[in-house]
C-alpha positions as CSV (number, residue, x, y, z in Angstrom):
1,X,33.8,1.4,3.7
2,X,34.5,3.4,0.6
3,X,33.7,0.6,-1.6
4,X,31.0,-0.9,0.2
5,X,29.1,2.5,0.1
6,X,30.0,2.5,-3.4
7,X,28.8,-0.4,-4.5
8,X,25.5,0.0,-2.3
9,X,24.7,2.9,-3.4
10,X,25.0,1.9,-7.3
11,X,23.4,-1.2,-6.4
12,X,20.2,1.1,-4.4
13,X,19.5,2.6,-7.3
14,X,19.3,-0.3,-9.5
15,X,17.2,-2.2,-7.2
16,X,14.9,1.2,-7.0
17,X,15.0,1.4,-10.9
18,X,13.8,-2.8,-10.6
19,X,11.2,-1.7,-8.5
20,X,9.8,0.9,-10.2
21,X,9.3,-1.8,-13.2
22,X,8.4,-4.3,-10.5
23,X,5.4,-1.3,-9.3
24,X,4.0,-1.0,-13.3
25,X,3.9,-5.2,-13.0
26,X,1.8,-5.1,-9.8
27,X,-0.3,-2.4,-11.2
28,X,-0.9,-4.9,-14.4
29,X,-1.8,-7.4,-12.5
30,X,-3.6,-5.3,-10.0
31,X,-5.8,-3.1,-11.8
32,X,-9.5,-3.6,-12.6
33,X,-10.0,-5.3,-15.7
34,X,-6.4,-6.5,-15.7
35,X,-5.5,-10.3,-14.0
36,X,-7.2,-11.9,-11.8
37,X,-6.3,-12.7,-8.2
38,X,-5.3,-16.0,-8.7
39,X,-3.3,-15.3,-11.5
40,X,-1.3,-12.7,-9.3
41,X,-1.0,-14.7,-6.3
42,X,0.2,-18.1,-8.9
43,X,3.7,-15.9,-9.3
44,X,3.8,-15.3,-5.9
45,X,3.4,-19.2,-5.0
46,X,6.2,-19.8,-7.7
47,X,8.4,-17.6,-5.8
48,X,7.6,-19.3,-2.4
49,X,7.6,-22.9,-3.7
50,X,10.6,-22.0,-6.3
51,X,12.7,-20.5,-3.3
52,X,12.5,-24.2,-1.5
53,X,13.2,-25.9,-3.9
54,X,16.5,-23.5,-4.1
55,X,17.1,-24.1,-0.4
56,X,16.9,-27.9,-0.6
57,X,18.7,-28.0,-4.0
58,X,21.6,-25.3,-3.7
59,X,23.3,-27.8,-0.3
60,X,24.5,-25.3,1.3
61,X,27.0,-23.8,-1.7
62,X,26.5,-19.9,-1.6
63,X,27.6,-20.2,2.0
64,X,30.7,-22.5,0.9
65,X,31.4,-19.5,-1.3
66,X,31.0,-17.3,1.1
67,X,32.8,-18.8,3.4
68,X,36.0,-20.3,1.6
69,X,36.2,-17.9,-1.2
70,X,39.2,-15.8,0.2
71,X,41.8,-19.0,0.8
72,X,40.6,-20.2,-3.2
73,X,42.0,-16.6,-4.2
74,X,44.4,-16.1,-1.5
75,X,46.2,-19.7,-2.4
76,X,45.2,-21.1,-6.0
77,X,46.0,-19.3,-9.5
78,X,42.7,-18.3,-11.5
79,X,43.0,-21.4,-13.8
80,X,43.2,-23.5,-11.0
81,X,40.4,-22.2,-8.8
82,X,38.0,-25.2,-8.9
83,X,35.4,-23.3,-6.2
84,X,32.7,-22.7,-8.7
85,X,32.7,-25.7,-10.6
86,X,31.9,-27.9,-7.7
87,X,29.4,-25.3,-6.4
88,X,27.8,-25.5,-9.6
89,X,27.9,-29.1,-9.6
90,X,26.6,-29.9,-6.9
91,X,23.9,-27.1,-6.7
92,X,22.8,-29.3,-10.2
93,X,22.6,-32.7,-8.4
94,X,20.8,-31.2,-5.8
95,X,18.4,-30.1,-8.3
96,X,17.8,-33.2,-10.0
97,X,17.1,-35.1,-6.3
98,X,14.7,-32.5,-6.1
99,X,13.3,-33.2,-9.0
100,X,13.0,-36.5,-8.9
101,X,11.6,-36.7,-5.8
102,X,9.5,-34.0,-6.5
103,X,7.9,-35.9,-9.2
104,X,7.3,-39.2,-7.0
105,X,5.1,-36.8,-4.6
106,X,2.7,-35.4,-7.2
107,X,-0.1,-36.7,-5.7
108,X,1.3,-35.2,-2.2
109,X,1.0,-32.1,-3.8
110,X,-2.6,-32.7,-5.0
111,X,-3.8,-33.6,-2.0
112,X,-2.2,-30.8,-0.3
113,X,-3.3,-27.9,-2.6
114,X,-6.6,-29.5,-3.6
115,X,-8.3,-26.3,-2.9
116,X,-5.8,-24.1,-5.4
117,X,-6.4,-26.3,-8.5
118,X,-3.3,-23.6,-10.6
119,X,-0.7,-24.8,-8.5
120,X,-1.2,-28.5,-9.6
121,X,-1.9,-27.4,-13.3
122,X,1.5,-25.7,-13.8
123,X,2.8,-28.3,-10.8
124,X,6.0,-29.0,-13.5
125,X,6.7,-25.5,-14.6
126,X,7.3,-24.8,-11.2
127,X,10.9,-27.3,-11.0
128,X,12.3,-24.4,-14.2
129,X,11.8,-22.3,-12.0
130,X,13.2,-23.9,-8.9
131,X,16.5,-24.5,-11.1
132,X,16.8,-20.8,-12.4
133,X,16.9,-19.6,-8.6
134,X,19.0,-22.4,-7.3
135,X,22.1,-21.4,-10.1
136,X,21.8,-17.9,-9.9
137,X,22.0,-17.9,-6.5
138,X,25.3,-19.7,-6.7
139,X,26.2,-17.2,-9.8
140,X,24.9,-14.0,-7.6
141,X,27.4,-14.9,-4.6
142,X,30.3,-15.7,-6.8
143,X,29.8,-12.3,-8.2
144,X,29.6,-10.9,-4.9
145,X,33.1,-12.0,-4.5
146,X,34.7,-10.7,-7.6
147,X,32.9,-7.4,-6.3
148,X,30.2,-7.4,-9.3
149,X,27.2,-7.1,-6.9
150,X,25.9,-4.3,-9.0
151,X,25.7,-6.4,-12.4
152,X,24.1,-9.3,-10.2
153,X,21.7,-7.0,-8.6
154,X,21.0,-5.7,-11.9
155,X,20.3,-9.3,-13.2
156,X,17.7,-10.1,-10.2
157,X,16.3,-6.7,-9.5
158,X,15.7,-4.6,-12.9
159,X,16.1,-7.4,-15.9
160,X,14.1,-9.8,-14.3
161,X,11.4,-7.0,-14.0
162,X,11.8,-5.6,-17.1
163,X,11.3,-8.7,-18.5
164,X,8.0,-9.5,-17.1
165,X,7.0,-6.1,-18.2
166,X,7.7,-7.5,-22.1
167,X,5.5,-10.1,-21.2
168,X,2.7,-7.6,-20.0
169,X,3.4,-5.9,-23.3
170,X,3.2,-9.0,-25.5
171,X,0.3,-9.8,-23.7
172,X,-1.5,-6.8,-24.7
173,X,-0.4,-6.9,-28.1
174,X,-2.3,-10.5,-28.5
175,X,1.4,-11.9,-29.6
176,X,1.1,-13.8,-26.4
177,X,-2.4,-14.9,-26.4
178,X,-2.9,-15.8,-22.6
179,X,-1.6,-16.5,-18.9
180,X,-1.0,-20.0,-19.7
181,X,1.9,-18.9,-22.0
182,X,3.0,-16.2,-20.0
183,X,3.3,-18.0,-16.8
184,X,5.2,-21.2,-18.8
185,X,7.5,-18.7,-20.3
186,X,8.1,-16.8,-16.6
187,X,8.8,-20.2,-15.2
188,X,12.4,-19.6,-17.5
189,X,13.3,-16.1,-16.7
190,X,15.4,-16.9,-13.7
191,X,17.3,-19.7,-15.6
192,X,17.9,-17.2,-18.3
193,X,19.6,-15.0,-15.8
194,X,21.7,-17.4,-14.5
195,X,22.9,-18.0,-17.6
196,X,23.5,-14.7,-18.6
197,X,25.8,-14.2,-15.3
198,X,27.9,-17.2,-15.7
199,X,28.7,-16.2,-19.3
200,X,30.1,-13.2,-18.2
201,X,32.2,-14.3,-15.1
202,X,33.2,-16.9,-17.6
203,X,34.4,-14.6,-20.6
204,X,35.4,-12.4,-18.1
205,X,38.4,-14.7,-16.8
206,X,36.6,-14.2,-12.9
207,X,35.6,-17.7,-12.8
208,X,36.9,-20.6,-14.4
209,X,35.6,-24.4,-14.9
210,X,38.0,-27.3,-13.6
211,X,37.2,-30.4,-12.9
212,X,40.9,-31.2,-11.3
213,X,40.3,-31.5,-7.6
214,X,42.8,-28.5,-6.1
215,X,44.9,-28.7,-3.3
216,X,42.6,-25.9,-1.2
217,X,39.6,-28.4,-1.5
218,X,41.3,-31.3,-0.8
219,X,42.7,-29.8,2.6
220,X,39.5,-28.1,3.5
221,X,36.9,-30.6,2.0
222,X,35.8,-31.9,5.9
223,X,35.4,-28.3,7.0
224,X,33.0,-27.8,3.7
225,X,31.7,-30.7,4.1
226,X,30.5,-29.9,7.9
227,X,29.6,-26.0,7.1
228,X,27.9,-27.5,3.9
229,X,25.5,-29.3,6.3
230,X,24.7,-27.3,8.6
231,X,24.2,-24.2,6.7
232,X,22.4,-26.0,3.9
233,X,20.1,-26.7,7.3
234,X,20.3,-24.1,8.3
235,X,19.3,-22.2,5.3
236,X,16.6,-24.3,4.3
237,X,14.8,-23.9,8.0
238,X,14.8,-20.4,7.6
239,X,13.5,-20.3,3.8
240,X,11.0,-22.7,4.8
241,X,10.4,-20.2,7.4
242,X,10.4,-17.0,5.5
243,X,8.0,-18.5,2.6
244,X,5.6,-20.6,5.2
245,X,3.4,-17.7,5.2
246,X,2.6,-18.4,1.6
247,X,2.2,-22.2,1.4
248,X,0.2,-21.8,4.5
249,X,-2.2,-19.2,3.3
250,X,-2.8,-21.2,0.0
251,X,-3.9,-24.5,1.9
252,X,-5.9,-23.2,4.6
253,X,-8.3,-20.9,2.8
254,X,-11.0,-22.4,0.5
255,X,-9.9,-19.7,-2.4
256,X,-6.4,-20.1,-1.6
257,X,-4.2,-18.9,-4.3
258,X,-6.5,-15.3,-4.9
259,X,-6.0,-14.8,-1.0
260,X,-2.2,-15.8,-1.4
261,X,-2.8,-12.7,-4.4
262,X,-3.7,-10.1,-1.6
263,X,-0.6,-11.1,0.3
264,X,1.7,-11.1,-2.3
265,X,0.9,-7.7,-2.7
266,X,1.8,-7.0,0.7
267,X,4.9,-8.5,0.3
268,X,6.2,-6.9,-2.6
269,X,5.2,-3.4,-1.1
270,X,7.5,-4.4,2.1
271,X,10.3,-5.4,-0.2
272,X,10.1,-1.7,-1.3
273,X,11.6,-1.7,2.4
274,X,13.6,-4.3,2.0
275,X,15.6,-3.0,-0.9
276,X,18.8,-1.1,0.4
277,X,19.3,-4.8,2.8
278,X,20.0,-6.4,-0.7
279,X,22.8,-4.1,-2.0
280,X,24.2,-3.8,1.6
281,X,24.2,-7.4,1.8
282,X,25.7,-8.2,-1.1
283,X,28.2,-5.0,-1.2
284,X,29.6,-5.9,2.3
285,X,29.7,-9.7,2.8
286,X,33.2,-10.5,0.2
287,X,34.6,-7.7,3.1
288,X,33.3,-9.5,5.9
289,X,35.0,-13.0,4.8
290,X,37.8,-11.8,4.3
291,X,38.0,-9.5,7.8
292,X,37.3,-12.9,9.8
293,X,40.0,-14.5,7.9
294,X,42.3,-11.7,8.7
295,X,40.8,-11.4,12.2
296,X,40.1,-7.5,11.8
297,X,37.5,-7.2,14.3
298,X,37.6,-3.7,14.3
299,X,36.5,-3.2,10.9
300,X,33.6,-5.8,11.3
301,X,32.2,-4.2,14.2
302,X,32.4,-1.0,12.0
303,X,30.4,-2.6,8.6
304,X,28.0,-3.7,11.5
305,X,26.7,-0.5,13.1
306,X,26.6,1.5,9.3
307,X,24.7,-1.0,7.7
308,X,22.4,-1.0,10.9
309,X,22.0,2.7,10.8
310,X,21.5,3.2,6.9
311,X,19.2,0.3,6.9
312,X,17.0,1.5,9.8
313,X,16.8,5.1,8.2
314,X,16.0,3.4,4.5
315,X,13.6,1.4,6.0
316,X,11.6,3.6,8.2
317,X,11.4,6.2,5.7
318,X,10.2,4.1,2.8
319,X,7.9,2.6,5.7
320,X,6.3,6.0,6.6
321,X,5.9,6.9,2.6
322,X,3.8,3.7,1.6
323,X,1.9,4.0,5.3
324,X,1.1,7.4,4.2
325,X,0.0,6.5,0.9
326,X,-1.6,3.0,0.6
327,X,-5.2,3.6,0.4
328,X,-5.2,6.7,-1.7
329,X,-2.4,5.1,-4.3
330,X,-5.5,1.9,-5.1
331,X,-8.2,4.4,-5.0
332,X,-6.4,6.9,-7.3
333,X,-4.9,4.4,-9.9
334,X,-8.2,2.5,-10.6
335,X,-6.8,-0.6,-8.7
336,X,-8.9,-3.6,-7.8
337,X,-10.5,-2.5,-4.6
338,X,-9.9,-6.2,-3.0
339,X,-6.2,-5.2,-2.0
340,X,-7.2,-2.2,0.4
341,X,-7.8,-5.7,3.3
342,X,-4.2,-6.0,2.6
343,X,-3.3,-3.0,4.1
344,X,-2.9,-4.3,7.9
345,X,-0.9,-6.9,6.5
346,X,1.5,-4.6,5.2
347,X,1.5,-2.8,8.4
348,X,3.2,-6.0,10.3
349,X,5.2,-7.1,7.7
350,X,6.6,-3.5,7.4
351,X,7.3,-3.7,10.7
352,X,9.3,-7.2,10.1
353,X,11.6,-5.4,7.9
354,X,12.2,-2.9,9.7
355,X,13.0,-4.9,12.5
356,X,14.9,-7.3,10.1
357,X,17.5,-4.2,8.3
358,X,17.7,-2.5,11.9
359,X,20.0,-5.5,13.2
360,X,22.5,-4.7,9.9
361,X,24.5,-7.6,9.0
362,X,24.2,-9.9,11.8
363,X,23.5,-12.9,9.7
364,X,26.0,-12.5,7.1
365,X,28.4,-12.0,10.1
366,X,28.0,-15.3,11.7
367,X,27.7,-16.7,9.0
368,X,30.7,-16.1,7.7
369,X,32.6,-16.3,11.4
370,X,34.1,-19.9,12.8
371,X,30.3,-19.9,14.6
372,X,28.5,-20.3,11.8
373,X,26.9,-23.6,13.2
374,X,24.7,-21.0,15.4
375,X,23.0,-19.7,12.1
376,X,21.5,-23.3,11.8
377,X,20.6,-23.3,15.5
378,X,19.1,-19.9,15.2
379,X,17.3,-21.3,12.1
380,X,15.6,-24.2,14.1
381,X,14.5,-21.9,16.1
382,X,13.3,-19.3,13.5
383,X,10.9,-22.6,12.0
384,X,10.0,-23.9,15.2
385,X,7.9,-20.5,16.6
386,X,6.9,-19.7,12.6
387,X,5.2,-22.8,11.5
388,X,3.1,-23.3,14.2
389,X,1.9,-19.8,15.0
390,X,1.1,-19.2,11.4
391,X,-1.0,-21.9,11.5
392,X,-2.8,-21.2,14.6
393,X,-3.0,-17.1,14.1
394,X,-4.1,-17.9,10.2
395,X,-6.9,-20.2,11.3
396,X,-7.8,-17.9,14.0
397,X,-7.1,-14.0,12.4
398,X,-7.4,-14.8,8.7
399,X,-4.9,-13.1,6.0
400,X,-3.4,-11.0,9.0
401,X,-2.1,-13.9,11.1
402,X,1.2,-14.9,8.9
403,X,2.0,-10.9,8.9
404,X,1.6,-10.9,13.0
405,X,3.4,-14.6,13.2
406,X,6.0,-13.2,11.2
407,X,6.5,-9.9,13.5
408,X,6.7,-12.1,16.5
409,X,9.1,-14.7,15.3
410,X,11.2,-12.7,12.9
411,X,11.5,-10.2,16.1
412,X,12.8,-13.4,18.7
413,X,15.0,-14.6,15.9
414,X,16.9,-11.2,15.7
415,X,16.8,-10.8,19.1
416,X,18.9,-13.9,19.6
417,X,21.4,-13.2,17.2
418,X,21.7,-9.7,18.5
419,X,22.3,-11.4,22.1
420,X,24.8,-14.2,20.8
421,X,27.1,-11.2,18.6
422,X,26.9,-9.0,21.8
423,X,27.9,-11.5,24.4
424,X,30.2,-13.3,22.2
425,X,32.3,-10.4,20.2
426,X,31.2,-7.5,22.5
427,X,29.4,-6.2,18.9
428,X,26.3,-4.4,18.7
429,X,25.0,-2.4,16.0
430,X,22.5,-0.1,18.0
431,X,23.7,3.7,19.2
432,X,21.0,7.0,20.2
433,X,21.0,7.9,16.2
434,X,19.0,4.7,16.2
435,X,16.5,5.7,18.3
436,X,16.7,9.3,17.2
437,X,16.0,8.1,13.0
438,X,12.7,6.3,14.5
439,X,11.6,9.5,16.2
440,X,12.3,11.6,13.4
441,X,10.1,9.2,10.9
442,X,7.3,9.3,13.5
443,X,7.8,13.1,13.8
444,X,7.7,13.3,9.7
445,X,4.9,10.9,9.5
446,X,2.7,12.7,12.0
447,X,3.1,16.2,10.0
448,X,2.6,14.9,7.0
449,X,-0.2,12.7,8.1
450,X,-2.3,15.8,9.8
451,X,-1.3,18.2,6.8
452,X,-3.1,16.2,4.3
453,X,-5.7,13.4,6.1
454,X,-8.5,15.4,4.2
455,X,-6.8,15.2,1.1
456,X,-7.1,12.4,-1.6
457,X,-5.8,12.0,-5.0
458,X,-2.3,11.5,-7.4
459,X,-1.5,15.7,-6.4
460,X,-1.6,15.1,-2.8
461,X,0.2,12.2,-2.6
462,X,3.4,13.9,-4.8
463,X,2.6,16.9,-2.2
464,X,2.7,14.8,1.1
465,X,5.5,12.4,-0.2
466,X,7.4,15.1,-1.1
467,X,7.8,16.9,2.3
468,X,7.9,13.9,4.1
469,X,11.2,13.1,1.8
470,X,12.5,16.8,2.8
471,X,11.5,16.9,6.1
472,X,13.1,13.6,6.6
473,X,16.2,14.1,4.0
474,X,16.8,17.4,6.0
475,X,16.5,15.6,9.7
476,X,18.8,13.2,8.6
477,X,21.5,15.4,7.2
478,X,21.6,18.0,10.2
479,X,21.2,15.2,13.0
480,X,24.2,13.1,11.4
481,X,22.9,10.0,11.8
482,X,24.5,8.4,9.2
483,X,28.5,9.4,8.1
484,X,27.6,7.8,4.7
485,X,25.1,10.8,4.0
486,X,27.7,13.6,4.1
487,X,30.2,11.1,2.4
488,X,28.0,10.8,-0.4
489,X,26.5,14.4,-0.8
490,X,30.2,15.6,-1.0
491,X,31.0,13.0,-3.7
492,X,28.3,14.5,-5.6
493,X,29.4,18.2,-4.9
494,X,33.2,17.5,-6.3
495,X,32.1,15.5,-9.0
496,X,29.7,18.5,-10.4
497,X,32.2,21.2,-9.8
498,X,34.9,19.1,-11.5
499,X,32.7,18.8,-14.8
500,X,32.1,23.3,-14.4
């Protein structure tokens, strides 16, 4: 667990550095006199539609790497390892198919988004953005398995947002004249990051490009084909469910892209809650894949439980911090007052993240096991619940409807996977410490809320946030909610003493 812990901590730090730039970018998008809600919403639409392109074009290649990487590593010398070649080549071919289909279907898109002309105006620019996401998703999992999750997380979480900040600076000094050039450059950012990661992995000898079909590929070809077909379908339906809210908002509301801007703002805030999940998944997936190959069930269950409590502590703590300061931050930082309307969206979306993170790395455990077909089944269930429920609740409840739909559908989705792992492998992520973590967060929130309920301003935001962190951090330590906290503090203490 020490290697997973180290990579998770470093990645989490990098991710939060990235979120600091993301917060700056969000502020620049949402401040009074800045960009419009429509322009901010367009970036959210790019991410939603780009994720769909990635899901289709990827053809299950990230899962192919996750599942079979240990076999290529153990049975082939590096120069003969052709897994990177085929995963990238198949993804490129998949993208070409998606692009051709997209060109023929532009008229369908025009009818679907007739209330959102910005989508149609930049329709063709969605494709380089989708290509970048597709190739980066493949390069990212390759980096994970070479224990370079820190680098991939840096590029994805920090460097991407730094590039966006640079674009804002160029706009402010008039080197970029308007939003039109901004969004066109924005569409190529992930493609550039994918190229950087590819060049690093090639130059460092982590991967090689060879078009000779290896013995591992020939021997496992049927299993690879079956897995990719199922996992591709499962990934596609999962990502469709994940971005259905934004697409439906754009399609239903008369000012769809502007409403998507409000929803995107709430999604950004919930992504702050989700940050540790990304680093833990990146650090643990290679170990889970190897553990399944070695039939090390004890290690899998240990990762399962440790990931659950760590993610639960992070998620409830971050949720409470944001909820304590939501309205105060928008008013104090002179942001557009329309974003106050997204508070209930954040409430339900934040609860979605707590539910999802509290169940640990259940998805990665299933996807790297011999029962990966179940991942496809649960994806279908998720999509079957999400699409109609999101449509109905958006029509009836407005902007908060998709958030409530997500809470219901993802709770059912995670509960099914929880029951599957419990019954099939006698594994489950929760202990009494899970309950203690929730109660501790509620107690700390209540104290900070009632002490500062009548105080507003940046200084009071700092006071209440600092008090919450002290109370929650101290409680987590003395209740011994996670063994990783003590281990990290001991490591830091030893390093400080060694320097003296």
